[in-house]
C-alpha positions in Angstrom: 16.8 14.1 -23.8 17.0 10.4 -24.6 14.3 8.0 -25.7 13.0 5.8 -22.8 14.3 2.6 -24.4 17.8 4.1 -24.6 17.7 5.4 -21.0 16.9 1.8 -19.8 19.7 0.2 -21.9 22.2 2.7 -20.6 21.2 2.5 -16.9 21.1 -1.3 -16.9 24.9 -1.4 -17.6 26.0 2.0 -16.2 26.8 0.9 -12.6 29.0 -2.1 -13.5 30.3 -1.5 -17.0 30.8 2.3 -17.1 31.3 3.9 -13.7 34.1 1.6 -12.4 36.2 2.5 -15.5 35.7 6.3 -15.3 38.5 8.5 -13.9 35.8 10.8 -12.5 32.5 9.0 -11.9 31.1 12.1 -10.3 30.6 13.5 -13.8 27.6 11.2 -14.1 25.9 12.9 -11.1 23.7 15.2 -13.2 22.7 12.5 -15.6 21.7 10.0 -12.9 19.8 12.6 -10.8 17.8 13.7 -13.9 17.1 10.0 -14.7 16.1 9.4 -11.1 13.5 12.2 -11.4 11.9 10.9 -14.6 9.9 8.2 -12.7 8.8 4.7 -13.4 11.3 2.0 -14.5 13.9 4.6 -15.4 14.0 5.8 -11.8 14.3 2.3 -10.6 17.3 1.6 -12.9 19.0 4.9 -11.9 19.2 3.7 -8.3 22.2 1.4 -9.0 24.3 4.2 -10.3 23.2 6.6 -7.6 24.0 4.1 -4.9 27.6 3.9 -6.1 27.9 7.7 -6.2 26.4 8.1 -2.7 28.3 5.2 -1.1 31.7 5.6 -2.7 31.9 9.3 -3.9 30.0 11.2 -1.2 27.1 12.4 -3.4 24.6 14.4 -1.4 21.0 14.1 -2.6 18.7 16.1 -0.2 15.4 14.7 -1.4 16.7 11.1 -2.1 14.4 9.3 0.4 11.4 11.4 -0.6 11.9 10.4 -4.2 12.5 6.8 -3.2 9.2 6.9 -1.2 7.3 8.2 -4.2 8.5 5.3 -6.3 6.4 3.0 -4.1 3.2 2.5 -6.1 1.0 -0.6 -6.9 3.2 -1.5 -9.9 6.3 -1.9 -7.8 5.4 -5.5 -7.0 4.9 -6.4 -10.7 7.7 -4.6 -12.5 10.5 -6.5 -14.3 13.2 -4.9 -12.0 11.5 -5.6 -8.7 14.4 -7.7 -7.3 17.0 -5.0 -8.1 14.8 -2.3 -6.6 14.1 -4.1 -3.3 17.7 -5.1 -3.0 18.8 -1.5 -3.1 15.9 -0.2 -1.0 17.0 -2.8 1.7 20.5 -1.2 1.6 19.2 2.3 1.7 17.0 1.5 4.8 19.8 -0.4 6.6 21.3 2.6 8.4 20.4 2.9 12.1 20.6 6.7 11.8 17.4 7.1 9.8 14.6 8.8 11.7 11.7 6.6 12.9 9.0 8.6 11.1 10.8 7.9 7.7 11.1 4.1 8.3 7.5 3.9 9.6 6.3 5.7 6.4 8.1 3.1 4.3 6.7 0.2 6.3 3.1 1.5 6.1 3.3 2.2 2.4 4.8 -1.2 1.6 2.1 -2.9 3.8 -0.7 -0.9 2.3 0.4 -1.8 -1.3 0.8 -5.4 -0.2 -3.0 -5.7 0.1 -3.1 -6.0 -3.7 0.2 -7.8 -4.3 0.6 -11.3 -5.7 1.7 -14.1 -3.3 5.2 -14.3 -4.7 5.8 -10.7 -3.8 4.2 -11.0 -0.4 6.5 -13.9 0.6 9.3 -11.4 0.0 7.9 -8.2 1.4 6.7 -9.6 4.8 10.3 -10.7 5.8 11.5 -7.3 4.4 9.1 -5.5 6.8 10.2 -7.7 9.7 13.8 -6.8 9.0 12.9 -3.1 9.2 11.3 -3.6 12.6 14.5 -5.4 13.8 16.7 -2.5 12.7 14.5 0.2 14.0 12.8 -0.8 17.3 11.1 2.6 17.6 8.8 1.6 14.7 7.4 -1.4 16.7 4.7 0.9 18.0 2.9 0.1 14.8 2.7 -3.5 16.0 2.1 -3.0 19.7 -0.1 0.1 19.8 -2.5 -0.2 22.8 -5.9 -1.3 21.5 -4.5 -1.7 17.9 -6.8 -1.3 14.9 -9.9 -2.1 17.0 -9.7 1.3 18.8 -9.0 3.3 15.7 -12.1 4.8 14.0 -9.9 5.5 10.9 -6.3 5.0 9.9 -4.4 8.3 10.5 -1.9 7.4 7.9 -2.2 9.5 4.7 -1.3 7.3 1.8 -1.5 10.2 -0.8 1.0 12.4 1.1 4.3 12.7 -0.8 6.3 13.9 2.1 7.1 11.0 4.5 7.4 13.3 7.5 3.8 14.4 6.9 2.3 10.9 6.4 1.5 10.4 10.1 2.7 6.8 9.8 3.9 6.6 13.4 0.4 7.4 14.7 -1.0 4.4 12.7 -1.2 0.7 13.3 -0.2 -2.1 11.0 -3.6 -3.6 10.4 -2.7 -4.5 6.8 -0.5 -7.4 8.1 -3.4 -8.7 10.2 -5.5 -8.8 7.0 -2.8 -10.8 5.3 -2.9 -13.3 8.1 -6.2 -14.4 6.5 -4.7 -14.6 3.0 -5.9 -17.4 0.7 -2.3 -18.7 0.2 -1.3 -20.6 3.3 2.4 -19.6 3.0 1.5 -15.9 3.0 -0.8 -16.3 6.0 1.9 -18.2 7.9 4.5 -15.6 7.1 2.2 -12.7 8.2 1.5 -14.6 11.5 5.2 -14.2 12.5 4.4 -10.6 13.6 2.1 -11.9 16.2 5.1 -13.2 18.1 8.2 -11.4 19.4 10.7 -11.1 16.5 14.1 -12.7 16.7 17.2 -10.6 16.7 18.7 -12.2 13.6 17.4 -10.7 10.3 15.7 -12.9 7.7 17.7 -13.5 4.5 15.6 -12.2 1.7 18.1 -12.6 -1.1 16.5 -15.9 -2.2 13.0 -14.4 -2.2 13.7 -11.3 -4.3 13.3 -13.1 -7.7 10.6 -15.5 -6.6 8.1 -15.9 -9.5 4.6 -17.2 -9.7 5.7 -20.2 -11.8 8.3 -21.1 -9.1 5.6 -20.8 -6.4 3.3 -23.0 -8.4 6.0 -25.6 -9.0 6.8 -25.6 -5.3 3.1 -26.3 -4.4 2.8 -29.1 -7.1 5.9 -30.9 -5.8 4.8 -31.0 -2.2 4.3 -34.5 -1.0 0.7 -35.3 0.0 0.3 -36.3 3.6 -1.8 -39.3 4.4 -4.5 -38.3 6.8 -5.8 -41.2 8.9 -9.5 -41.5 8.7 -12.0 -43.7 10.7 -14.2 -45.2 8.1 -17.4 -47.2 8.8 -19.2 -48.8 5.9 -22.7 -47.5 5.3 -25.4 -49.9 6.0 -29.1 -49.4 5.3 -30.8 -46.2 4.5 -29.3 -43.9 7.2 -26.1 -45.8 7.8 -26.6 -46.6 11.5 -26.0 -49.8 13.2 -28.9 -51.7 14.7 -31.3 -49.4 12.9 -34.7 -50.8 11.9 -34.3 -49.2 8.5 -31.2 -51.4 7.9 -33.4 -54.5 8.1 -35.8 -53.3 5.4 -33.6 -51.1 3.1 -30.2 -51.6 1.6 -27.9 -49.5 -0.6 -26.9 -51.3 -3.9 
């Protein structure tokens, strides 16, 4: 048992400063799987080491995706290690052999949590979801379900279900993205509107969006050049401002 602070310090450097120099990196399997099960930021940081063991040393983790799915909570868009988490989640969901129900569950959960996410996170997660649709065409039923949300008395998706296969995500519709099309931030609304059209085959590059912060988003808006809008202006005359008006003969605006 380690203090949470020490866990974080170890896991931050484990994947690039420890594992590559070990003769048998598989000795860290138990440590990383236990850390992955703790939850919160410690689980997020354990993903780096687990990825190396799974990808390079054939580690089998039966409930890996179930645990990854459970890490998706409202805080995931606000945590310090958000960029690292979504970079690895993107890698884990890149395989074309994943079942459609699993990917659909991730899409629905990410979209549902996006309803309360800040704009800088939304500008990253919407292209992230678009990429999942490109990789897994079977999930596009969420976008093109006949009737869409209008014909659904309630959403069949069960947000509280911990098992992705039982979440009924494939029976649902992605009404959350339609809600984001009315977002107060114009860039978010524009990004969400992309799903109204047929998606291109080429995936969006989200690497530059993973670490987008609120201050960067603010600076981007401030630095935008104002566009001069041509206006037809007619100087007001008289009381009601109409030409050849009888009031203009007797009243004037000083």
